[in-house]
C-alpha positions as CSV (number, residue, x, y, z in Angstrom):
1,X,25.3,30.2,-4.1
2,X,22.7,32.6,-5.1
3,X,19.1,32.8,-4.4
4,X,18.7,32.5,-7.8
5,X,20.5,28.9,-7.9
6,X,19.0,27.7,-4.7
7,X,15.3,28.3,-6.2
8,X,16.3,26.6,-9.1
9,X,17.8,23.6,-7.4
10,X,14.9,23.5,-5.4
11,X,12.7,23.5,-8.3
12,X,15.0,20.4,-9.8
13,X,14.4,18.7,-6.5
14,X,11.1,19.2,-6.3
15,X,10.0,18.0,-9.8
16,X,12.7,14.7,-9.5
17,X,11.0,14.1,-5.7
18,X,7.7,14.1,-7.5
19,X,8.8,12.1,-10.1
20,X,10.1,9.1,-7.8
21,X,7.0,9.4,-5.7
22,X,4.8,9.1,-9.0
23,X,6.8,5.7,-9.9
24,X,6.7,4.6,-6.6
25,X,2.8,4.9,-6.7
26,X,2.4,3.7,-9.8
27,X,4.5,0.3,-9.0
28,X,2.5,-0.2,-6.3
29,X,-1.2,0.1,-7.9
30,X,0.6,-2.8,-10.0
31,X,1.7,-4.7,-7.5
32,X,-1.7,-4.8,-6.2
33,X,-3.0,-5.7,-9.6
34,X,-1.0,-8.6,-10.1
35,X,-1.6,-10.2,-6.6
36,X,-5.0,-9.9,-6.7
37,X,-4.8,-11.0,-10.5
38,X,-3.0,-14.4,-9.2
39,X,-5.4,-14.8,-6.3
40,X,-2.7,-14.3,-3.7
41,X,-5.0,-11.8,-2.2
42,X,-8.7,-10.1,-2.5
43,X,-8.6,-6.5,-1.7
44,X,-12.2,-6.3,-1.9
45,X,-12.9,-8.3,0.7
46,X,-10.7,-6.1,3.2
47,X,-12.4,-2.7,1.2
48,X,-15.6,-4.1,2.1
49,X,-14.4,-4.5,6.0
50,X,-15.0,-0.9,6.6
51,X,-18.3,-1.4,5.8
52,X,-19.1,-4.5,7.7
53,X,-17.4,-3.3,10.9
54,X,-19.5,-5.0,13.9
55,X,-17.9,-7.5,16.8
56,X,-19.7,-10.5,16.0
57,X,-18.5,-9.9,12.0
58,X,-16.9,-12.9,10.3
59,X,-12.9,-13.0,10.6
60,X,-11.6,-12.4,7.3
61,X,-8.6,-14.7,7.7
62,X,-7.2,-16.8,10.2
63,X,-3.6,-15.8,11.7
64,X,-1.4,-18.4,11.0
65,X,0.8,-17.3,14.0
66,X,-2.5,-18.3,16.0
67,X,-3.1,-21.6,14.9
68,X,0.6,-22.6,15.4
69,X,0.7,-21.9,18.9
70,X,-2.6,-23.8,19.6
71,X,-1.1,-26.6,17.9
72,X,1.7,-26.8,20.5
């Protein structure tokens, strides 16, 4: 392969890689939007976690694994 062919191949791979990352990113945004719309998660609550970062802050969610361990 010549240098020109290698550079052309590199440019094609860059465009394809950027496209794949863009599709994955948009799919993730749609996933977050749908899960918040269905009421599965409240991402605003997690966003406020960065603002309310104190030791005595209330817990956002109970850990079901810890609840099961306490029952046994």
